[in-house]
N, C-alpha and C positions, 0 to 999 in steps of 0.2 A: 700650544706646544708649534714654537716655528719649524720651518720649515723653508728652505732655501726655494724662489722660482723659476729656476734657470732648467732649462732643458737640457741636462746632462745625463748622455744615455750608461753612465755607471749606475746609477740611482736606481731605485724601484720606480717604475711607470715611462722608463725611458725608452723609446724605439729607437732600432737600429733598422735599417736595412738590411736583408738577408741578401751575402755575398750570393754567385750565383756556383754550385755548387757541383761539377763534372764529375758520375756517378762510372767507374771502368767498369770495363767487362773481367770478371774472374779468367784468371788460365787456366787455357785447355776448354774456356766454353766460346759458342757464336756470338755474331750479333744475328737479331730476331729475321734478319731475311734469310740467312741461311734456314732456318727452320723452316718460313713460307717453301722456301725455293723448295723442299724436300716433301711438301705435302702438308707436314704437319699439325694439325689445328688444334686445340684445346677448348675448354669450358668457353662458351659464347663471350662471355663477361672480361675474361683472362684476355683470351685471343684481341679483344675489341682494344685494351686497355693499350698492349706490349704494339699495337700497330700503331695507335694513337701516341706511344710515346716510348720509340724506338732507342733512345737516350737511355732510358729508366730502365729498360728489359734488356735480357740477354736469352738466348736459346741454351740449353741444355742437350748435348747430344746423347747423354750416357741414359738420360732418364727422359728423356724425348719428350720436356715440357719447356716450358717459356717462364723466367724467373726473375723475380726482380730483382736489379743493381745492388752490391749493396752499399750503402750509405758508407762515404770518403770519413775517410776523419780529419776533424776539426781541424782547422788553420788556426791558431791563436797568434798569428801575426798576423791577422788582417785588421784595418781599424777598429772594431768591434773591440780587441782586443786591450788596444791600443790606448782607449779611454775607457780601460774600467779602474782607475787609479792603484793597478797593480792587485785589484783584488784577486786574493786564488782559488781558483774552483774549485768544486770539490766533484767526487764522482759517486755515485750511490749501487753499491754492489746487491744484487737479488740473492737471498740465498735458499738452496734449496730447502723447505720443509724438514723438517726430524723423517723416518720412514723412506723418503722420496729419494729419487735415483735422476743424475743428468741424463737427459732426452737419448742421450746417443747409448743408452742400455738399452731404453723401451726400442728402440732400431736394430741395435743387435740381435733382440729373442723377436724379432721380425712383429714388431705390434703395432699394427696401423690405427686410423682415426681416420676421423670424419675430414673428405681430402681439403678443405681450406683451414683445419687446425692440424692436419699434420704438416701443411708446408710453412703455417705459421712458426710451426714448435723447431722445424728442419732449418730455417731459413734464420730466427731466433734461438737458437740455444740457450743462451745467457737468460732469458726472460722467462724460462717453461721448464719442466721437468718432467717426469715421469713418475705417477703412483702405481709400484706394485702390486698391491693391492685391488685397486679398479680396475688395474690395466690402462690407465686414463693419460693422456698428457693432458697437464694443468699449467696457467702461468703460476709462475713463482708471485710470492707476495709481495706489496710494497713495502720497502724498510719504512721503520716507522722515523720520521723527521727526526734531524740531528739538529735542534736550537744552541747548541754552543759554538755551529759555525759563526766565525766574525763574516761580516761584510756591508755594502750600504743600507741593507735591509735594515741594521737594529741601530745605524747612523743617524737614530732618530734627535735632532738637535740639544745639546746639552753639554755642561760642565763637566769638568772633572772634579774630584775633591780638594776644595784647597783653595778654590776660584775665589776670590770674594765680592762679595754685591755691594751695592752701596746702600744703605738706608737711611734713612733719618735721623739714626741715632751712632751712626758711622759703618765703618767698613767689617762684614759678615762673612766666614767661610760659609757656601753654599746650602752643603749637608745641615748647617745649622739652624739655618732659616725656617721660622716656623710662621703660619695660615697667623693674617692680618698685621703682621709686623710690616711698616708701609716704608718703601719704595721710595726714590723720585724717580718721575716716570716723562717722558716726553708724546706729547699731543700732537699728534704731527695733522690735524685736524684744523686745533686751535693756534700751530705753531707754537709751545710755550711748554716750561716746565709745570708737573704738577706734582703732588704727594700722593701715592694711590697702595693700598692695600695688596701683597701677597692674597690669592688666593685660592689658589691652588699648588701644593707639590708635587712633583717628577719626578721620577728614577726610572735611571736606562742603564741598557752596558753598550761598551763599545771596545773594540780593541785596533784603532787609531784616532789620533789627534793632531790639531794644526796648532804649530806653533806659531801665533802670532809676535814677531819681537819688534815692541817699538823704541826710539833711544832712551824711555826709562824703567819701560818691565817687559815682560814676557807673559801672554795672555793663551793659556789650553784651551781649544773648541775642538766639539766634534766636528767634523768634512762639513757640515751644511748650515751649520748656525749661523745665520746675517748681521753683520756688523754694519751700523750706517757709515758711508764714505763721505766724509763730507767734499771731495771738491770733483766727485762724479757725481754727488747729489740723488746716491741712490742708495739700497742695501745690495749688499754682497754676500757671499755665502763666505765660510772661508777659507773653503779648499781654490778659490778663486780669488782672492786676494792679493797685492801682489806689492812691492815693494815702492815707495815713494806716496802710496795711498794715504789720505790723511781719515783720521778714524776721529770721531766725535766728541769730547768729553763734559762730564756732568758740570763742568764750569764753563760752559760756551765755548768753550776752546778747540783745537786740535793736536792729536798727535799721529806724527809718522811713522808709519811700517818701516823697519828698517829691514827685515828677512821673516822668512815664510818659507816653515819646513816644516814635513808632515814625515811621521813617526809612529811605527805598529807600536804597541804596547800589549801586554796580557790582558785579557780580558779585566775589565776595572768597572765599579759603581760610575754613571754618569746623573747630571742632576740638572732639573730645569724649575721656574715654576711660573703662573699663570699669574700677570698683574690686572685688575679690575679695570675697564673700559680702556687703557692705553694700549696695552700687550706688547711694551718695554720696558727696560731698564738697566742699570751702569754696571760692568761689571771691568772688574781687573785695578788693580793699584793708580791707574791713572780714571778710571772710572770708566770706560768708555760705553758707547753707548748701540747696544743689541737689540732684535726686534723677536720677541714671541707668539707670533699668529703673521696666518697669509694667506692666502685664497686656497691651499687645499684643507679641505674644513672636514675630510677624513676622521673617526672620531672611533676611538674603543673607549669602551664603558663597561663600568660592571653596577650589577642591580641587586641593592641588598633589603631582607624581607624588615617587617617592622621590629625584630628584634635585632638587629644590625647585622647577620649574618650576610655573607655574601651567597646570591642564590643565581647568581645570570651572569652570563658575560656575554655582549654584542657589541655591535659597530654600526654607525651611523652616520648622515653626511646632515642632518638636521638639526636645531642647537637642538641641546638634551633635553631642557624642558615639555618641548612637541615633543620629544622623539617619549618622557616618560606618560605625555600625558595620553598618549598613543599606547602605549603599551595598560593603562589600565582602561582606556574605552574599550581595550581589545579583553579585558579582562571582565568587564559590566557585560559585555554582547556575549561571549561565548566563555561562562564561570566554567564549565567542566572538564575546557582546555585551558584556557589563562587565568584561571581564577588563581592563584600560587600570583599572579600580578597589580592586583588587585589594591597593594599599599607598600610595590615596589616603587624603591626611591634609585635615582640611576646617580652613576657619580663616572664621569671622565677621567682615563685614567695617563691615555696619549691623545692627543689629538694633531693638526695637522696634517693628516697622511693622504695621501693618493689610495688609488684602489689594492690596488697588490700589497703596500702596507697595509691595508686595513685588515685584507686575508690573515697575513705574517702575522700579524703582533695579536690578532684574536687568539687564529689557535694555539700562540705563544702562552697569550697570558689564559688559555683555558685550559694545556699541560700542569701548566704550575701549579693553579690552584686545585686542579683532580689532584695529582702526585701528592698535595699538602692533604688529600684526604677528604675534601670538603666535596659533597655534593651536589652539582648544579644541573641546572632546569633549564632545556630546551625544547624546542619544536623543527629543531631543524641544527647537525653538531656545526661548527664549522669547518675550512675547506680540509680536504682529508689527504692523506700520506702522497697522495700522485701531487695533487696540484702544491703542495706546502715545498716538498721537495725541487718539482721546477723550478719557483722562485728561487728557491735557495741555489740550487745550480745557473740559474738565470743571473741573479745580482752577486755572485758571494766570487 
């Protein structure tokens, strides 16, 4: 499945340079220099950190301690937010487990703990709780990731239901296509039109679409599906298309873009397909050229046993047949651990992914299959709650 190769910060894998954040001294507290002037020392490592980074620490005169200045509230007016394609950020709340109490209750009872734990609980009460049964302060559990959250991490290049795809037998809605149907494709290497079979059908979801309107039709696409722009002689992601650009059609002509509009929609299924060799096909009433492959080579795949049952979910950047050979080699080398992989057949379900996208979708597929009661085998679980939640907060 394709994704654009434009470096855009709103997408998974984008790199934003963090802005300098100024940490203020809480009301009633003092600069660390005041504590040093009074001759107040602290644990050696804490005292050294406070001296080396006075802008990150302050002196608490009531407790006679040096403490970290609180992290400032994020400024969402920064450029990082401006490039996020209006994605809605989510906040994850860590709940106190049943029977647990807020850290303030433990402090009210005079319960202390190891110095570093007690300090962390005081500074981050929303991340800690007091366990009255053990009289200890503990970290609140990480919430289970919410995979229903929309955002660019799920905007894998696809088209919505009803999108027409050019086949050798005429236009067919994308959701009705089947493997082995032949479609016209453009071979970039040979610069020639060829008829190629569909080798794989892919399905995903989205909450955002781009409406690409020409003189004669409108094509709806996810943000990152790439179109061939004839007057630029390059592939351009839907979100970066502009009025006046010329899209190549199946007849070799062009269709001029009139308007581009991004719309948020209720979560809906989207579809894509893999075409043998060429990785291109034509969509819409005018049959314009779109791509289905690029240099992002991350894949999420499933493994089936010899009865056809799904038993494994994984990610790779290898060719899928090479990955399958590796699994089988491991099964022969260490049958007591990997024996179940001996006859395992792999199927790519999403490709064209960045590293972050691979982690996210591997975990999402893992959750979907286990929720269906499918027992999966694994040596290492997909990325955990904390990592996935960070991806959701980073890109949604």
